[in-house]
C-alpha positions as CSV (number, residue, x, y, z in Angstrom):
1,M,101.9,-50.4,95.2
2,A,105.2,-52.0,95.7
3,D,104.1,-54.8,93.4
4,R,103.9,-52.3,90.7
5,L,107.7,-51.5,91.0
6,L,109.7,-53.5,88.4
7,A,113.0,-54.5,87.7
8,F,114.9,-53.2,84.7
9,D,114.0,-56.3,82.3
10,D,110.3,-56.4,83.3
11,A,110.1,-52.4,82.6
12,V,111.7,-52.9,79.2
13,G,109.4,-55.9,78.4
14,L,106.3,-54.2,79.5
15,L,107.2,-51.1,77.1
16,K,108.1,-53.5,74.3
17,S,104.6,-55.2,74.7
18,G,102.6,-52.0,74.6
19,G,102.4,-51.1,78.4
20,V,102.2,-47.6,80.0
21,L,104.9,-47.1,82.6
22,L,105.4,-44.7,85.3
23,L,108.9,-43.7,85.1
24,G,111.3,-41.6,87.0
25,T,113.5,-39.3,85.1
26,D,116.3,-36.6,85.2
27,T,113.6,-34.1,85.3
28,L,109.9,-34.9,86.3
29,P,108.5,-38.3,86.7
30,G,105.7,-39.2,84.1
31,F,103.7,-41.5,81.9
32,H,105.5,-43.2,79.3
33,C,104.9,-45.6,76.3
34,R,106.4,-46.5,73.0
35,A,106.0,-43.5,70.6
36,D,105.0,-45.9,67.7
37,L,102.2,-47.7,69.5
38,P,99.0,-45.6,69.0
39,E,96.8,-47.4,71.3
40,S,99.2,-47.0,74.2
41,V,99.6,-43.3,73.2
42,A,95.9,-43.1,73.4
43,R,95.9,-44.5,76.9
44,I,98.3,-41.9,78.2
45,R,96.1,-39.2,76.4
46,A,93.0,-40.6,78.0
47,L,94.7,-40.4,81.5
48,K,95.9,-36.9,81.2
49,G,92.6,-35.8,79.9
50,R,94.6,-34.4,76.8
51,G,93.1,-34.2,73.2
52,T,94.8,-35.5,70.2
53,G,95.8,-31.8,69.3
54,K,98.4,-31.2,71.7
55,S,101.6,-33.0,71.1
56,M,103.7,-34.7,73.7
57,L,107.4,-35.1,74.3
58,V,109.4,-37.9,72.9
59,L,112.3,-39.4,75.1
60,A,115.2,-41.0,73.2
61,G,118.0,-43.1,74.6
62,S,120.6,-41.2,72.2
63,A,120.9,-38.9,69.6
64,D,121.1,-41.8,66.9
65,Q,117.8,-43.0,68.4
66,A,116.2,-39.8,68.3
67,G,116.6,-40.1,64.5
68,L,114.0,-42.4,64.4
69,V,111.4,-39.9,65.0
70,T,113.0,-36.9,63.4
71,G,113.4,-35.7,59.8
72,T,116.8,-34.8,58.3
73,L,118.6,-32.3,60.3
74,D,121.0,-29.8,59.0
75,A,124.3,-29.2,60.5
76,R,123.4,-26.6,62.8
77,Q,120.6,-28.4,64.3
78,T,122.7,-31.5,64.5
79,G,125.5,-29.5,66.3
80,Y,123.0,-28.0,68.8
81,C,121.3,-31.5,69.5
82,R,125.0,-32.5,70.3
83,S,125.4,-29.6,72.8
84,C,122.1,-30.2,74.6
85,W,122.1,-33.8,75.0
86,P,122.1,-35.7,77.3
87,G,120.4,-33.3,79.5
88,P,117.1,-31.5,80.5
89,F,116.6,-29.9,77.2
90,S,113.6,-30.8,75.0
91,L,114.3,-29.8,71.3
92,I,111.5,-29.1,68.8
93,L,112.9,-30.5,65.7
94,P,111.6,-31.4,62.3
95,A,109.6,-34.8,62.4
96,A,110.0,-37.6,59.9
97,D,106.2,-37.2,59.3
98,G,106.8,-33.7,58.0
99,E,105.5,-31.9,61.1
100,T,107.7,-31.3,64.4
101,V,108.6,-33.3,67.3
102,A,109.9,-32.4,70.7
103,V,112.8,-34.8,71.5
104,R,114.8,-35.1,74.8
105,V,117.9,-37.5,75.6
106,P,118.1,-37.7,79.3
107,A,121.0,-37.4,81.5
108,L,120.5,-40.5,83.5
109,E,122.5,-43.4,81.9
110,S,120.2,-46.0,83.3
111,L,117.2,-44.2,81.8
112,C,119.0,-44.1,78.5
113,S,119.7,-47.8,78.6
114,L,116.1,-48.6,79.2
115,V,114.9,-46.5,76.2
116,L,117.5,-47.9,73.9
117,S,116.6,-51.5,75.1
118,V,113.0,-50.8,74.3
119,G,114.2,-50.2,70.8
120,F,112.3,-47.1,70.1
121,P,111.6,-43.7,71.7
122,L,109.1,-43.3,74.3
123,V,106.1,-40.8,74.5
124,S,106.8,-38.9,77.8
125,T,104.4,-36.5,79.6
126,S,104.5,-35.4,83.1
127,A,102.6,-37.3,86.0
128,N,99.5,-35.1,86.2
129,R,96.1,-34.7,84.6
130,S,95.9,-31.8,82.2
131,G,95.5,-28.4,83.9
132,D,96.8,-29.8,87.3
133,S,100.4,-29.2,88.6
134,P,102.7,-32.1,87.7
135,C,104.3,-34.4,90.5
136,T,107.8,-33.3,91.2
137,D,108.6,-36.5,93.1
138,F,108.5,-40.0,92.1
139,G,107.0,-41.3,95.3
140,A,104.2,-39.0,95.0
141,A,103.4,-39.9,91.5
142,L,103.4,-43.4,92.4
143,G,101.0,-42.9,95.2
144,L,98.7,-41.1,93.0
145,F,98.7,-43.0,89.7
146,A,100.1,-46.6,90.6
147,N,97.0,-48.2,90.0
148,Q,96.3,-46.7,86.6
149,M,99.8,-47.9,85.3
150,D,100.9,-51.2,84.1
151,G,104.0,-50.6,86.2
152,A,106.5,-48.2,87.4
153,W,110.4,-48.1,87.3
154,N,112.8,-45.5,88.9
155,P,116.2,-45.4,87.5
156,R,117.3,-43.1,90.5
157,E,116.8,-45.7,93.0
158,S,120.2,-47.2,92.2
159,R,122.1,-43.9,92.6
160,G,122.3,-44.0,96.4
161,K,120.4,-42.4,99.4
162,G,118.4,-39.2,98.5
163,A,118.5,-39.7,94.9
164,G,115.0,-40.4,94.4
165,S,113.4,-37.1,94.2
166,A,113.5,-35.2,90.7
167,P,114.0,-31.4,90.4
168,A,110.8,-29.9,90.6
169,A,111.0,-28.4,87.2
170,P,110.1,-29.8,83.6
171,S,112.9,-29.7,81.0
172,A,113.4,-26.6,79.0
173,L,111.7,-26.4,75.6
174,I,113.7,-25.2,72.7
175,D,112.6,-24.7,69.2
176,V,115.3,-25.6,66.9
177,T,113.2,-25.2,63.6
178,T,114.2,-21.8,63.5
179,W,117.6,-20.3,63.8
180,P,118.7,-18.9,66.2
181,P,117.0,-21.4,68.5
182,V,114.2,-19.8,70.6
183,Q,113.5,-20.9,74.4
184,L,109.9,-21.5,74.7
185,R,110.2,-22.8,78.3
186,R,112.7,-22.4,81.0
187,G,114.1,-25.6,82.5
188,P,116.6,-26.5,85.4
189,Q,119.6,-25.4,83.5
190,D,120.2,-22.6,81.0
191,P,120.6,-23.7,77.3
192,P,124.3,-23.9,75.9
193,R,125.4,-20.9,74.2
194,L,125.6,-20.9,70.2
């Protein structure tokens, strides 16, 4: 398993080339790939056992990078994004293709740097098969899924002793296509007040 743990530059290169990465985040560890590479996204769907009808979260390195997958946001939506990001809030927003997309900008600087270096937002979904409980710890996810990934990277490793465990909760899911926004799933933090 140790040979699947990558350095930062190798993790960036793997994602740029269409690989699937097990990645630690500021919420739950998960499966990741570039969101604009359909074959890579299909690999994650197959690994999860998830059909094409169910959407997956997109992880962006900044609000500007999130704009690569969102449509035009109004002033209220833009302001709400600024109040939530970076942080454990996945916001359902109008998508560039006319549908909707759930986007999150994580609170870990090193993780944001990785996504920005890749050059496009990443599909991000918890490390588990559909219907199973998600892994809440990077080490446990690595033990279960390392052989099904092209590599793994944990941004928390550089943060000191005891930083390797992610909170045992997914991000909050908030629909910002309606006003006021509607919280569809609770997360590790309460959403900001309007």
